[in-house]
Each structure stands twice: as C-alpha cells, then as structure tokens.
C-alpha positions as CSV (number, residue, x, y, z in Angstrom):
1,M,-4.4,-35.5,-25.6
2,Y,-2.4,-32.5,-26.9
3,W,-5.3,-30.2,-25.9
4,I,-5.4,-31.6,-22.4
5,K,-1.6,-31.3,-21.9
6,R,-1.7,-27.7,-23.2
7,K,-4.6,-26.8,-20.9
8,I,-3.0,-28.4,-17.8
9,F,0.5,-27.0,-18.4
10,G,-0.9,-23.7,-19.6
11,E,-2.9,-23.2,-16.4
12,R,0.1,-24.3,-14.3
13,I,2.4,-21.8,-16.0
14,S,-0.1,-19.1,-15.6
15,H,-0.5,-20.0,-11.9
16,W,3.3,-19.9,-11.4
17,A,3.5,-16.6,-13.3
18,A,0.8,-14.9,-11.3
19,P,3.0,-13.6,-8.4
20,G,5.5,-12.2,-10.9
21,I,2.7,-10.5,-12.8
22,L,1.4,-9.0,-9.5
23,L,4.9,-7.8,-8.6
24,A,5.3,-6.2,-12.0
25,I,2.0,-4.3,-11.5
26,L,3.3,-3.0,-8.2
27,A,6.5,-2.0,-9.8
28,F,4.6,-0.1,-12.5
29,L,2.5,1.6,-9.8
30,Q,5.4,2.4,-7.5
31,P,5.6,6.1,-8.2
32,W,1.9,6.6,-7.5
33,L,2.1,4.3,-4.4
34,E,5.1,6.1,-2.9
35,A,3.8,9.6,-3.7
36,S,1.6,9.3,-0.6
37,M,2.6,8.0,2.8
38,T,-0.8,6.4,3.3
39,R,-0.5,4.5,0.0
40,H,3.1,3.5,0.8
41,M,2.4,2.1,4.2
42,G,-1.2,1.1,3.7
43,L,-1.1,-0.4,0.3
44,E,2.4,-1.0,-1.1
45,L,4.0,-2.7,1.9
46,P,1.0,-5.0,2.7
47,L,0.6,-5.9,-1.0
48,L,4.3,-6.9,-1.3
49,F,3.8,-9.2,1.7
50,I,0.6,-10.6,0.1
51,V,2.5,-11.3,-3.2
52,G,5.1,-13.3,-1.2
53,W,2.3,-15.2,0.6
54,F,0.7,-16.0,-2.7
55,A,4.1,-17.1,-4.1
56,A,4.4,-19.5,-1.2
57,R,1.0,-21.0,-2.0
58,V,2.1,-21.5,-5.6
59,A,5.4,-23.1,-4.6
60,G,3.6,-25.6,-2.4
61,A,5.1,-28.3,-0.2
62,C,8.3,-28.7,-2.2
63,L,9.8,-25.3,-1.0
64,F,8.6,-25.9,2.5
65,Q,10.4,-29.3,2.6
66,A,13.6,-27.7,1.2
67,L,13.5,-25.1,4.1
68,A,12.4,-27.6,6.7
69,P,16.0,-28.4,8.1
70,W,16.4,-24.8,9.4
71,N,12.7,-23.9,9.9
72,A,11.8,-25.9,13.0
73,A,8.0,-25.5,13.7
74,G,8.0,-22.5,11.4
75,V,9.5,-20.3,14.1
76,P,12.7,-19.1,12.3
77,A,10.7,-18.1,9.2
78,L,8.0,-16.3,11.1
79,T,10.7,-14.5,13.2
80,F,12.3,-13.3,10.0
81,S,8.9,-12.1,8.7
82,M,8.2,-10.2,11.9
83,I,11.6,-8.5,11.8
84,A,11.3,-7.6,8.1
85,V,7.8,-6.1,8.6
86,S,8.9,-4.1,11.7
87,V,11.9,-2.6,10.0
88,W,9.7,-0.9,7.4
89,M,7.5,0.7,10.1
90,V,10.5,2.8,11.1
91,P,10.2,6.4,9.6
92,S,13.9,6.7,8.6
93,A,13.7,3.3,6.8
94,L,10.7,4.6,4.9
95,D,12.6,7.7,4.0
96,Y,15.6,5.8,2.7
97,A,13.3,3.4,0.7
98,V,12.0,6.5,-1.2
99,L,15.3,8.3,-1.6
100,L,17.8,5.4,-2.3
101,P,17.1,2.8,-5.1
102,G,19.2,0.2,-3.2
103,V,17.1,0.5,-0.1
104,A,13.9,0.4,-2.2
105,L,15.1,-2.9,-3.7
106,A,15.9,-4.3,-0.3
107,K,12.4,-3.3,0.9
108,V,10.8,-5.1,-2.0
109,I,12.9,-8.3,-1.6
110,S,12.5,-8.4,2.2
111,M,8.8,-7.8,2.2
112,V,8.1,-10.4,-0.5
113,L,10.4,-12.9,1.2
114,A,8.7,-12.2,4.5
115,G,5.3,-12.9,3.0
116,M,6.7,-16.1,1.3
117,L,8.2,-17.5,4.5
118,A,5.1,-16.6,6.5
119,G,2.9,-18.3,3.9
120,L,5.1,-21.4,3.8
121,S,5.1,-21.8,7.6
122,W,1.7,-20.4,8.9
123,H,-0.6,-23.4,8.2
124,R,2.1,-25.8,9.3
125,T,2.6,-24.4,12.8
126,N,0.4,-25.1,15.8
127,I,-2.1,-22.6,17.3
128,I,0.2,-21.6,20.1
129,V,3.0,-20.5,17.7
130,Q,0.4,-18.7,15.6
131,T,-1.1,-16.9,18.6
132,F,2.3,-15.8,19.8
133,F,3.2,-14.2,16.4
134,I,-0.2,-12.9,15.5
135,M,-0.6,-11.1,18.8
136,N,2.9,-9.7,18.8
137,W,2.3,-8.4,15.2
138,F,-1.1,-7.0,16.2
139,W,0.1,-5.0,19.2
140,M,3.3,-3.9,17.5
141,T,1.5,-2.7,14.4
142,F,-1.5,-1.2,16.2
143,V,0.7,0.7,18.6
144,V,3.0,2.0,15.9
145,G,-0.1,3.0,13.9
146,M,-1.4,5.0,17.0
147,L,2.0,6.7,17.3
148,Y,1.9,7.7,13.7
149,R,-1.6,9.0,14.1
150,E,-1.0,10.9,17.3
151,A,2.6,12.2,16.8
152,P,2.6,16.0,16.8
153,Q,5.9,16.3,14.9
154,Q,6.8,15.2,11.3
155,L,8.3,11.7,11.4
156,C,9.3,11.1,7.8
157,S,11.3,13.8,6.0
158,V,9.8,12.8,2.6
159,Y,6.2,13.0,3.6
160,L,4.1,15.8,5.1
161,A,3.1,15.6,8.8
162,D,-0.6,15.7,7.9
163,E,-0.2,12.3,6.0
164,Q,0.9,10.5,9.2
165,A,-2.5,10.2,10.7
166,D,-4.0,8.5,7.7
167,A,-1.0,6.2,7.4
168,G,-1.4,5.3,11.1
169,L,-5.1,4.6,10.6
170,A,-4.3,2.3,7.6
171,M,-1.8,0.3,9.8
172,M,-4.4,0.0,12.5
173,G,-7.0,-1.1,9.9
174,W,-4.6,-3.9,8.7
175,T,-4.3,-5.3,12.2
176,V,-8.1,-5.6,12.5
177,I,-8.3,-7.3,9.1
178,G,-5.5,-9.7,10.1
179,L,-7.2,-10.7,13.3
180,L,-10.5,-11.2,11.5
181,L,-8.9,-13.4,8.9
182,W,-7.1,-15.5,11.6
183,A,-10.0,-15.8,14.1
184,P,-12.2,-18.3,12.1
185,G,-9.3,-20.8,11.9
186,V,-8.8,-20.5,15.7
187,I,-12.5,-21.0,16.4
188,R,-12.5,-24.1,14.1
189,K,-9.5,-25.5,15.9
190,L,-11.0,-25.0,19.3
191,R,-14.2,-26.6,18.3
192,Q,-12.2,-29.5,16.9
193,W,-10.3,-29.9,20.2
194,D,-13.6,-29.8,22.1
195,S,-15.2,-32.4,19.9
196,E,-12.1,-34.7,20.2
197,E,-12.2,-34.3,24.0
198,S,-15.9,-35.1,24.1
199,H,-15.3,-38.3,22.0
200,F,-12.5,-39.3,24.2
201,E,-14.6,-38.8,27.4
202,S,-17.4,-40.8,25.8
203,A,-15.1,-43.6,24.9
204,R,-13.5,-43.7,28.3
205,L,-16.9,-43.9,30.1
206,L,-17.9,-46.8,27.8
C-alpha cells in the first residue's frame, strides 16, 4: 500500500512540477535564446506559451471552474491571450524585453499566462469561437512575419537587420504549425455534425 501511494503521489508531484521545470530550463537558456532575434521570437516566446498551455492541462478542470464566472465561453481568456501574444510582436516591446529586467519578467509572466488561459479555454469553446480566434491569430502573425521578412530597415535596435528575415520566417512557420494542429479537430467535429444530421434525417423519415 505504501509503495502504491508513493508511486501515485510521486507521479502526481512530478506531473505538477513539469511546467516549473520547463520554465526553469528556459530561464537557464535565456541568454542564448535572446542572443538571436530568430531564437527570441521563434523559440522563446512560443515555448513560454506552450509551458503555460501545459500548466493548464496539469491544473485540469478545477482552475477552469474557478475562472468560469468571468470567462464566459472562453472569450475573455482567449482575448487576453491574443493581446498578450500580439504585444510581443512589436519591435519596441522586444527591445525593452531584452534591455529591461522588469519588462523581461512581464514578458515571461504574460506569455505563460496567455498559454495557460488559452489552454484552459480552448477545448471548452465551440468551433465558431475557435475559428474566430485561430484565424485572427493566423492572419495577424503571418502578416507580421511577412513585414519582418520584407522590411528594408532595422526594426529592433538590439538585433541586426539581417536577423529580421529569419525571425519573420519563424513566425510564419508557427502559423502553419498552429493551423495543422487545429485542422484535424475541426474535421472531426464537422464529420460528427454530418453524422448526427444523417441520423436525425433517418429517424425523421422513419
């Protein structure tokens, strides 16, 4: 019995500790990640968001229920996530995040929180809300990535102009990955609706 309890609670503690461990690894790698604009925008920011998403999965339904009174249909949480993600696409915000420790901390907190709120709300929203937010995120990120890629002048004072194209390409790549991860769920939902409609029509004819 002791061994079973130790195994169950040990796995539970490890599971809960995982987001913190991942965040600590990112903190350790921060100088290397932020030495390059491509790694800053293409790795660090998305990974901070993913850590928050994973933390939401670890927290489970309890945290979602605690936030439910103000998070109607997941829209407020997803709106905050969109705003937080968009802020750190602004070149001056990226500069301040590198130069000022307080802004760097705000970046980490906001991106992890954005991922957590999105992770808590995403699977509990309907496909219409999902489509609205995913398409807005897709076009915003893809267009900003194109601007970074095509801009003739230096956008960030702490990074060289020739790094912008790779950073923009990384942002555009993440939009494609995001859509590819989202699309299978949409297809399953549409097939489910089609199947339910077919069953309804069959039952009505009988």
